C-alpha positions in Angstrom: 9.5 -19.2 63.0 9.3 -22.4 61.2 11.6 -25.0 62.5 12.6 -27.6 60.3 13.9 -31.5 60.7 17.6 -31.7 60.1 18.4 -32.2 56.5 20.7 -35.2 55.3 23.6 -34.8 52.8 21.3 -35.4 49.8 19.0 -32.9 50.6 21.5 -30.4 51.5 23.3 -31.0 48.2 19.9 -30.4 46.3 19.3 -27.0 48.1 22.8 -26.0 47.3 22.5 -26.7 43.5 19.3 -24.8 43.3 21.1 -21.6 43.7 22.7 -22.0 40.6 20.5 -24.4 38.6 17.5 -23.2 36.0 15.8 -26.6 36.4 15.2 -28.5 39.5 13.6 -31.7 40.0 12.9 -33.7 43.0 11.3 -37.1 42.1 10.8 -40.2 44.4 8.5 -41.9 47.2 6.0 -40.4 49.1 6.9 -38.7 52.5 10.2 -38.1 51.0 10.3 -34.1 51.9 10.4 -33.3 47.9 8.1 -30.7 48.5 9.5 -29.1 51.8 12.6 -28.9 49.9 11.5 -27.1 46.8 9.2 -24.8 48.9 12.4 -23.6 50.8 14.5 -23.3 47.5 11.7 -21.7 45.8 11.1 -19.0 48.4 14.7 -18.2 48.9 14.6 -17.7 44.8 11.7 -15.3 45.6 13.4 -13.3 48.0 16.2 -11.9 45.6 14.4 -12.6 42.1 14.5 -9.6 40.0 11.0 -10.0 38.5 7.7 -9.5 40.2 5.3 -12.1 38.6 5.9 -15.9 39.5 3.9 -18.9 39.4 3.0 -21.9 41.4 0.9 -24.8 40.2 -0.6 -28.4 41.1 -2.9 -30.7 39.7 -6.0 -28.4 41.0 -5.5 -24.7 42.2 -7.0 -26.2 45.5 -3.8 -28.8 45.5 -1.4 -26.0 44.8 -2.8 -24.1 47.7 -2.7 -27.1 50.0 0.9 -28.3 49.0 2.8 -24.8 48.3 0.8 -22.2 49.8 0.1 -24.0 53.2 1.6 -27.2 52.9 1.0 -28.1 56.8 2.5 -24.8 58.2 5.6 -25.2 56.0 4.2 -23.5 53.2 4.8 -19.9 51.4 2.1 -18.0 53.5 4.1 -19.4 56.8 7.6 -18.9 55.2 6.8 -15.3 54.6 4.6 -14.9 57.6 3.8 -11.4 58.4 4.6 -9.9 55.1 2.2 -11.8 52.5 -1.5 -12.0 52.0 -3.6 -13.7 49.5 -5.6 -11.7 46.9 -6.0 -11.2 43.4 -4.1 -10.3 40.5 -6.0 -9.6 37.3 -8.6 -11.8 38.5 -6.3 -14.6 39.3 -5.6 -16.0 42.5 -2.4 -15.1 44.2 -0.1 -14.5 46.8 1.4 -11.1 47.6 4.7 -11.2 49.3 7.0 -8.4 50.3 10.7 -9.3 49.9 14.2 -8.1 50.1 13.9 -6.9 46.4 10.5 -5.6 46.4 7.0 -7.1 46.1 6.5 -10.2 44.6 3.1 -11.7 43.0 2.8 -15.5 43.0 0.1 -16.6 40.7 -1.8 -19.8 41.8 -3.1 -22.2 39.4 -4.1 -25.6 38.5 -2.9 -27.9 35.5 -4.9 -30.9 35.4 -7.1 -30.4 32.3 -6.0 -29.8 28.9 -7.3 -26.3 28.7 -5.8 -25.0 31.9 -2.8 -23.8 30.2 -4.7 -20.9 29.1 -5.2 -19.5 32.6 -1.3 -18.9 32.6 -1.0 -17.5 29.1 -0.1 -13.8 28.4 2.1 -13.5 31.4 6.0 -13.9 31.6 7.0 -15.5 34.8 10.6 -15.0 36.8 10.2 -18.5 38.3 7.7 -21.6 38.5 7.1 -24.1 41.0 4.7 -27.2 39.9 4.2 -29.7 42.8 3.1 -33.0 41.3 4.3 -32.0 37.8 3.6 -35.4 36.3 -0.1 -35.5 37.2 -0.7 -32.3 35.5 -1.4 -32.1 31.9 1.5 -31.9 29.3 0.1 -28.6 28.0 0.0 -26.7 31.3 3.9 -28.0 32.1 5.1 -27.0 28.7 3.2 -23.7 28.8 5.0 -22.9 32.2 8.3 -23.7 30.6 7.7 -21.4 28.0 6.4 -18.6 30.1 9.6 -18.4 31.9 11.8 -17.9 28.8 12.2 -14.2 29.0 13.1 -14.5 32.9 15.9 -12.3 34.3 16.9 -15.3 36.0 15.2 -18.3 35.1 14.4 -20.9 37.6 11.9 -23.9 37.4 11.2 -26.4 40.5 9.3 -29.4 39.9 8.4 -32.0 42.2 6.8 -35.6 41.6 6.0 -39.0 42.4 7.2 -41.9 39.9 5.3 -42.9 37.0 5.7 -45.7 34.6 9.3 -45.3 32.6 7.3 -44.3 29.3 5.3 -41.8 31.0 5.0 -38.6 28.8 6.8 -36.4 31.4 9.9 -38.6 31.1 9.7 -38.8 27.4 8.9 -35.1 26.7 10.8 -33.6 29.5 13.4 -35.5 31.6 14.9 -37.8 29.1 16.2 -35.1 27.1 17.8 -33.4 30.0 19.0 -36.4 31.6 20.9 -37.2 27.9 22.3 -33.8 28.4 23.5 -34.3 31.8 25.2 -37.6 31.2 27.3 -36.0 28.1 28.3 -33.4 30.9 26.4 -30.5 28.8 23.5 -29.6 31.4 25.4 -27.8 34.2 22.0 -25.8 34.9 20.0 -29.1 35.7 19.5 -30.2 39.3 17.9 -33.7 39.4 17.8 -35.8 42.8 15.9 -38.9 43.8 14.4 -38.8 47.4 12.7 -41.7 49.7 11.2 -41.6 53.3 14.6 -43.0 53.9 15.9 -39.1 53.4 13.2 -37.7 55.6 14.8 -37.3 59.2 11.5 -36.0 60.7 10.5 -39.6 60.5 12.2 -41.3 63.3 14.0 -44.8 63.1 11.0 -46.2 65.2 8.4 -44.6 63.2 10.2 -45.8 60.0 10.4 -49.5 61.1 6.8 -49.6 62.1 5.8 -48.0 58.7 7.7 -50.3 56.6 6.6 -53.3 58.6 3.3 -52.6 57.3 4.2 -53.2 53.5 5.3 -56.1 51.5 8.6 -55.1 50.5 8.5 -57.3 46.9 5.1 -55.6 46.1 4.5 -52.8 43.3 3.0 -50.9 45.9 6.2 -50.7 48.1 8.6 -50.1 45.1 6.3 -47.3 43.8 5.3 -45.4 46.9 8.1 -46.3 49.2 11.2 -46.6 47.1 9.8 -44.2 44.4 10.9 -46.5 41.4 9.3 -45.8 38.1 6.7 -48.7 38.0 2.9 -48.8 37.4 1.3 -49.7 41.0 -2.5 -49.0 40.0 -4.6 -50.9 37.9 -2.1 -53.7 37.9 -2.9 -56.9 36.1 -0.8 -59.2 37.9 -1.5 -58.3 41.3 -0.4 -61.6 43.0 3.1 -61.1 41.4 6.0 -61.2 44.2 9.4 -60.7 42.7 10.9 -62.9 45.4 8.6 -65.6 44.5 8.8 -65.6 40.7 12.7 -65.0 40.5 14.9 -68.0 40.1 18.7 -68.2 39.1 20.0 -70.0 36.1 22.0 -72.4 38.3 18.9 -73.8 39.6 18.1 -75.0 35.9 21.5 -76.4 35.0 22.7 -80.1 35.6 24.2 -80.9 38.8 27.2 -82.8 39.4 25.8 -86.1 38.8 24.6 -84.9 35.6 21.0 -85.1 36.4 19.1 -82.0 35.4 18.3 -79.8 38.4 14.7 -78.9 37.3 13.2 -81.6 35.4 11.6 -80.1 32.0 9.4 -82.3 30.1 8.4 -79.6 27.5 10.1 -76.5 25.8 8.5 -74.2 23.5 9.6 -70.8 21.9 7.0 -67.7 21.5 8.0 -65.1 18.9 6.1 -61.9 18.8 7.0 -59.6 15.7 7.0 -56.3 15.8 7.3 -53.3 13.3 8.6 -50.1 15.1 7.6 -52.3 18.3 10.2 -54.6 19.7 10.6 -58.4 18.2 10.8 -60.8 21.0 11.5 -64.6 21.4 10.7 -66.3 24.7 12.3 -69.9 25.6 10.0 -71.5 28.1 10.0 -74.8 30.0 7.5 -76.7 31.6 8.2 -79.1 34.3 7.1 -82.8 35.0 3.5 -83.2 35.6 2.7 -79.6 33.8 3.2 -78.1 37.3 5.6 -75.0 36.6 6.3 -72.7 33.9 9.8 -71.1 33.6 10.7 -68.3 31.2 14.4 -69.2 30.8 15.8 -67.0 28.2 15.0 -64.5 25.6 15.6 -62.5 22.4 14.7 -58.8 22.5 15.4 -56.2 20.2 13.5 -52.9 19.3 14.6 -51.3 15.9 14.6 -47.5 15.3 13.4 -45.8 12.5 16.9 -45.6 11.1 17.8 -49.5 11.8 14.9 -51.4 10.2 15.3 -55.0 10.4 13.7 -57.2 7.7 12.3 -60.7 8.3 15.1 -62.8 7.2 17.5 -60.9 9.6 15.2 -61.2 12.6 14.8 -65.1 11.8 18.8 -65.3 11.5 19.1 -63.6 15.0 16.6 -65.8 16.6 18.2 -68.8 15.4 21.4 -67.8 16.5 19.6 -67.6 19.9 18.1 -70.9 19.3 21.4 -72.5 18.6 22.8 -71.4 22.0 19.7 -72.8 23.8 20.1 -76.1 22.0 23.6 -76.4 23.5 22.1 -76.3 26.9 18.9 -78.2 26.3 19.7 -80.5 23.5 15.8 -81.4 23.3 15.0 -78.0 22.2 16.0 -79.0 18.7 12.6 -80.8 18.4 10.8 -77.7 20.4 7.7 -76.1 18.7 8.0 -72.5 17.8 4.8 -70.5 17.9 5.0 -67.0 15.9 2.7 -64.3 15.5 0.0 -65.6 13.6 -0.6 -62.4 11.9 3.0 -62.4 10.0 2.9 -65.2 7.5 6.1 -63.8 5.8 8.1 -63.9 9.0 7.0 -67.6 9.7 8.1 -68.6 6.4 11.6 -66.8 6.8 11.7 -68.5 10.2 11.2 -71.7 8.9 13.4 -71.5 5.8 16.2 -70.3 8.5 15.6 -73.4 10.9 15.9 -75.9 7.9 19.1 -74.1 6.5 20.6 -74.9 10.0 19.4 -78.6 9.9 16.9 -78.2 12.6 14.1 -80.0 10.5 12.1 -81.0 13.7 11.1 -77.6 15.0 7.9 -76.6 13.7 7.0 -73.0 13.1 3.2 -72.7 14.1 1.1 -69.7 14.0 0.2 -68.4 17.6 -3.0 -69.6 18.8 -5.1 -66.4 19.5 -8.9 -67.7 19.2 -9.7 -67.6 22.8 -8.2 -63.9 23.1 -5.6 -62.0 25.0 -7.7 -62.1 28.3 -7.6 -65.9 28.1 -3.9 -65.7 28.0 -3.7 -63.0 30.8 -6.2 -65.0 33.0 -3.6 -68.3 32.5 -0.6 -66.3 33.5 -2.3 -65.0 36.5 -3.3 -68.5 37.8 -0.1 -69.6 37.4 1.6 -66.5 39.2 -1.2 -66.8 42.1 -0.5 -70.6 42.6 3.4 -70.1 42.7 3.7 -71.9 39.6 5.3 -69.2 37.2 8.9 -68.5 37.2 11.4 -66.1 35.6 15.2 -66.3 35.3 17.0 -63.4 37.0 18.5 -62.2 33.8 15.5 -61.6 32.0 14.9 -58.0 32.8 12.4 -56.9 30.5 10.3 -59.9 31.2 10.2 -59.0 34.9 9.6 -55.3 34.0 6.5 -56.1 31.7 4.8 -58.6 34.4 5.5 -56.0 37.2 4.1 -53.2 34.8 1.2 -54.6 33.2 -1.7 -52.6 33.4 -5.7 -52.7 32.9 -6.7 -49.5 30.5 -8.9 -47.4 32.6 -10.2 -45.8 29.6 -11.6 -49.4 28.2 -12.5 -50.6 31.4 -15.1 -47.5 31.7 -16.4 -48.8 28.6 -16.9 -52.3 29.7 -13.8 -54.0 28.2 -10.8 -55.3 29.6 -8.0 -54.3 27.6 -4.2 -54.3 28.3 -2.2 -51.1 28.0 -0.1 -51.3 25.0 1.4 -47.6 25.2 5.0 -48.1 25.1 5.4 -47.8 28.8 6.6 -51.0 29.5 7.7 -54.1 27.2 4.2 -55.4 26.8 6.0 -57.7 23.9 7.6 -59.9 26.3 4.3 -60.9 27.4 2.9 -61.5 24.2 5.8 -63.8 23.4 6.1 -65.6 26.4 2.3 -66.2 26.2 2.4 -67.6 23.0 4.7 -70.1 24.2 2.6 -71.0 27.3 -0.8 -71.0 26.1 -1.2 -73.8 23.7 -0.7 -76.0 26.9 -3.3 -74.4 28.9 -5.5 -77.8 29.2 -2.8 -79.5 30.7 -1.6 -76.5 32.9 -5.1 -76.1 34.4 -6.0 -79.9 34.7 -7.3 -80.2 38.0 -7.7 -76.6 38.5 
């Protein structure tokens, strides 16, 4: 008989909802118990399901066997011990199970490759459980959904470790379901986020010892332990620690004696102009001796296809921001604006708007790109690693950009260093801030 550790309240609530919900998703960190919860729910579903044929999947067939069929003694073949056996069904690997409602056949499949979906075509499944679903190929996941449509009691179970926010699985699967649930229109959707803190099989002492081995400000900890949707592999700014980069706006404001808390000697603004991507302006300040760089505030707007903004409108909104910045730091009225070099029309629109507001000393200069994006990245990396790069706490998109910036694996295999720009994080914030900082590279690296 399988002996489980006690479930916590959140786990029990998830299991209860699986009785009535058609889509059950357990997301989160590693060692969170997601897999065990779904095995229990899926097994209970098989016991009473009216249909004969069902599906379990993983990244590969071997991982489906390991994660669902065996699962270190907690898998289906142990749950149904004495009344199941492995075999073949129409030349496909499967698990035959004797249940209260007759024999069930559970097909075992892998879903990593683009053509793996073909192995599960031609069948209708009463229910499906895919482990590490967002590691599988999109075509396999969507085929599994489609193959359960005619079920007499449609049930889908998914577990996943978190990925970057714009990963296809969120965009094409969960975001729509989340939207329906937010509007109260998705009673059949059961989603829960779990971490190792929900896993009662890990003692408090074990947990304390394990967590002591992690840097709690690292992306590794954020992704693997807390299960947040961040990118933790191929990360560009590997020396980044949130606690060392974050500063409060109060640290920048004048103190009671009227002196500036942070002694800025240079301000600049970087602007990256987007089409359907975001348009971003970043106010940066550099301290005395060209010692530290601060990302102080910013403008961020991502237009949709239905709400297109022209150059004049963007120039006006960015200048509205500049007016606010000048109120706090009057010297900004003479600061340079380094704008997207490829968009001459926007630079002219911004110049016209600045002049209209009497800001004649603010020059709009094409962003310098001769040395390339990798050189800009290198400069940011040096500043971060030396503890000289700061971001004010409210700059959420800029934090996300630095935290999630990744190298492209595909380009690296070709011998190229290319930053991922696939919409999975606000990369435009990086371009904008780099435009503002890079012109001062010689002074910032003096002596480095």
